[in-house]
C-alpha positions in Angstrom: 119.8 86.8 107.5 123.3 85.8 108.3 126.8 85.0 107.1 130.3 85.3 108.4 131.9 88.8 108.3 134.4 90.1 105.8 137.4 92.4 106.0 136.5 96.1 106.2 136.7 98.0 102.9 138.4 101.4 102.4 135.5 103.8 101.8 136.4 107.0 100.1 134.0 109.1 102.2 132.5 108.7 105.6 128.7 108.3 105.4 126.2 110.9 106.6 124.0 109.4 109.3 120.3 110.2 109.4 117.1 109.2 111.2 113.5 109.4 110.0 110.2 108.6 111.7 108.1 105.9 110.3 104.3 105.9 110.1 104.1 104.8 113.8 106.8 107.2 115.0 109.5 104.4 115.1 112.9 106.0 114.5 114.6 104.4 111.4 118.4 105.0 111.0 120.3 105.1 107.7 123.7 106.0 106.3 124.1 108.0 103.1 127.2 107.6 101.0 127.2 110.7 98.8 128.2 110.7 95.1 127.2 112.6 92.0 124.9 110.1 90.4 121.3 111.0 89.5 120.2 107.7 90.8 120.2 106.5 94.4 120.8 102.8 95.4 119.0 102.1 98.6 120.2 98.9 100.4 117.9 96.9 102.7 119.9 94.3 104.7 118.4 91.0 105.8 117.4 89.9 109.3 120.2 90.2 111.9 122.1 92.6 109.7 122.6 96.3 110.4 124.0 99.1 108.2 127.4 99.1 109.8 128.0 95.3 109.4 131.3 94.7 107.5 129.5 93.2 104.6 127.3 96.3 104.3 130.3 98.5 104.3 131.8 96.4 101.6 128.7 96.7 99.5 128.6 100.5 100.0 132.2 100.7 98.9 131.4 98.6 95.8 128.5 100.8 94.9 130.6 103.9 95.3 133.2 102.5 93.0 130.5 101.9 90.4 129.6 105.6 90.6 126.4 105.5 92.7 125.0 107.4 95.7 124.1 104.7 98.2 122.1 104.6 101.4 121.9 101.7 103.8 119.0 101.4 106.2 118.9 99.8 109.6 115.7 97.6 109.5 113.5 98.2 112.5 114.7 96.4 115.6 118.3 96.5 114.2 121.3 98.8 114.8 120.1 102.3 115.7 116.5 101.9 114.5 113.8 101.4 117.1 110.8 99.1 117.0 110.4 95.4 116.6 111.3 93.5 113.5 108.2 91.8 112.0 109.6 89.8 109.1 107.9 92.0 106.5 105.0 93.5 108.3 105.6 97.2 108.8 109.1 97.4 107.4 107.9 98.6 104.0 106.7 101.8 105.7 110.2 102.3 107.1 111.8 101.9 103.7 109.4 104.3 102.1 110.0 106.9 104.9 113.8 106.7 104.3 113.3 106.9 100.5 111.0 110.0 100.8 113.5 111.7 103.2 116.4 111.1 100.8 114.4 112.4 97.8 113.8 115.6 99.8 117.4 115.9 100.8 118.8 115.1 97.3 116.8 117.1 94.7 119.0 115.9 91.9 118.1 112.2 92.5 115.7 111.1 89.8 115.1 107.5 90.7 115.9 104.8 93.3 117.1 101.3 92.8 116.6 99.0 95.8 119.3 96.4 96.4 118.0 94.0 99.1 119.1 90.8 100.7 117.3 87.8 102.2 114.3 89.0 104.2 115.1 92.6 103.1 114.2 91.5 99.6 110.6 90.7 100.7 110.5 94.2 102.2 111.8 95.7 99.0 109.0 94.0 97.0 106.3 95.2 99.4 107.7 98.7 99.3 107.6 98.8 95.5 104.1 97.3 95.5 102.6 99.5 98.2 104.2 102.9 97.8 104.3 105.5 95.0 108.1 106.0 94.7 110.3 106.7 91.7 111.7 103.2 91.8 113.8 102.3 88.8 114.4 98.6 89.6 114.8 95.9 92.2 118.0 93.8 92.6 117.2 91.0 95.1 119.7 88.6 96.5 118.6 85.4 98.2 115.1 86.6 98.4 112.4 85.2 100.7 109.1 84.6 98.9 107.0 83.3 101.8 107.9 82.8 105.4 106.0 79.5 105.6 108.3 78.1 103.0 111.6 78.7 104.8 113.3 75.3 105.5 116.9 75.8 106.6 119.4 73.0 105.6 121.6 73.2 108.7 124.9 71.3 108.7 126.7 71.6 112.1 130.0 70.9 110.4 129.8 73.9 108.0 127.6 76.3 110.1 130.7 78.3 111.1 131.1 79.4 107.5 127.8 81.2 107.6 127.2 82.5 111.1 129.9 84.5 113.1 129.9 84.4 116.9 130.2 88.2 117.0 126.9 88.5 115.1 125.2 85.9 117.2 125.9 88.0 120.3 124.3 91.1 118.8 120.6 90.2 118.9 118.1 92.4 117.1 114.6 93.2 118.6 112.1 90.9 116.9 108.7 89.4 117.5 109.4 86.2 119.5 106.0 84.9 118.3 107.3 85.2 114.7 106.1 81.7 113.8 102.5 82.8 114.2 102.7 86.6 113.7 101.1 88.2 110.7 103.3 88.9 107.7 103.1 90.2 104.2 103.9 87.6 101.4 106.4 88.9 98.8 104.9 86.3 96.5 101.6 88.1 96.6 103.0 91.6 96.4 105.4 90.9 93.5 102.4 90.8 91.2 101.8 94.5 91.8 105.4 95.5 91.0 105.9 97.0 87.6 109.7 97.7 87.5 112.6 95.5 86.3 113.5 92.8 88.8 116.7 90.9 89.0 116.8 87.8 91.3 120.1 86.2 92.3 120.3 83.1 94.4 122.9 80.4 95.1 121.6 76.9 94.3 120.7 75.0 97.4 121.2 78.1 99.7 121.5 76.7 103.2 119.0 79.1 104.7 116.6 80.2 102.0 116.3 77.7 99.1 116.6 79.0 95.6 113.0 77.8 95.0 112.0 81.1 96.7 113.6 83.2 93.9 112.2 80.8 91.3 108.7 81.3 92.7 109.1 85.1 92.7 110.4 85.0 89.2 107.4 83.1 87.9 105.0 85.5 89.6 106.8 88.7 88.6 106.0 91.0 85.7 108.4 91.6 82.8 111.1 92.7 82.5 112.6 90.2 84.9 115.7 88.0 85.2 116.7 85.1 87.4 120.3 83.9 88.1 120.7 80.7 90.1 124.5 80.4 90.8 125.7 76.8 91.0 128.7 77.0 93.4 129.7 74.8 96.3 129.1 76.0 99.8 125.4 76.8 99.8 126.1 80.4 100.7 123.4 82.9 101.5 122.8 86.7 100.9 125.9 89.0 101.2 128.3 86.1 101.7 127.9 85.5 98.0 129.9 88.7 97.2 133.0 87.4 98.9 132.9 83.7 97.8 131.5 84.1 94.3 132.6 87.6 93.1 133.4 86.4 89.6 129.8 85.1 89.2 127.8 87.8 91.0 129.7 91.0 90.1 129.1 91.0 86.3 125.3 90.3 86.9 125.1 92.9 89.6 127.0 95.6 87.7 125.3 95.0 84.4 121.8 95.1 85.8 122.6 98.4 87.5 124.1 99.9 84.3 121.0 98.9 82.4 118.4 100.4 84.7 120.2 102.8 87.1 121.8 105.8 85.4 125.0 107.1 86.9 
């Protein structure tokens, strides 16, 4: 889900673009930022985000500086991927297809850490629960636990801080019956995840309340950690990296160092 864009980073290398077919022949696009690490960090953006959004380029640059290979996927219905976004219905198949393709392309990669944001975090949990992949850990930012529990706190005077006009004009393909369409609940699937999980959330997030991460933390298996950042602004997902770098960067980097070998 959304936040205002950031300035473009200086990436050391241009990404290698790829496309894989998901279980239903839907084309799923991704970018691979090569490095020498034996681990791969696979990034799943949230709803209304694609792999070339400035915030995703910033995250790719940050991961590269930390020494990691990184890949960013276009969720179905977004960017260059086909299909219709289902708010965690079939997206776990797409993520698994990208992961399996990258493991074939990169034989030196031993494990995958998934970094996921907002609704992408639900997809990450379902992917880890439902597919046999060498996943080392999950790092989840502003995670959604259950669609039915989403209650945005919209303030018209501060909405411009969170949603950019340029983003609003770039509409993804999604199920317009999403209020009633079937969905997987991350809160159910997280019980079947048996890798380390780190949950990061801003207190009173305007879009996805921090109670989502608290509920996921309670249901998750050990090892697990929860970081609720108490800062003004009620920021969501990737926006946290620009407004609260001093709080999120140490948590983000330390979790990766602990479970994701360079």
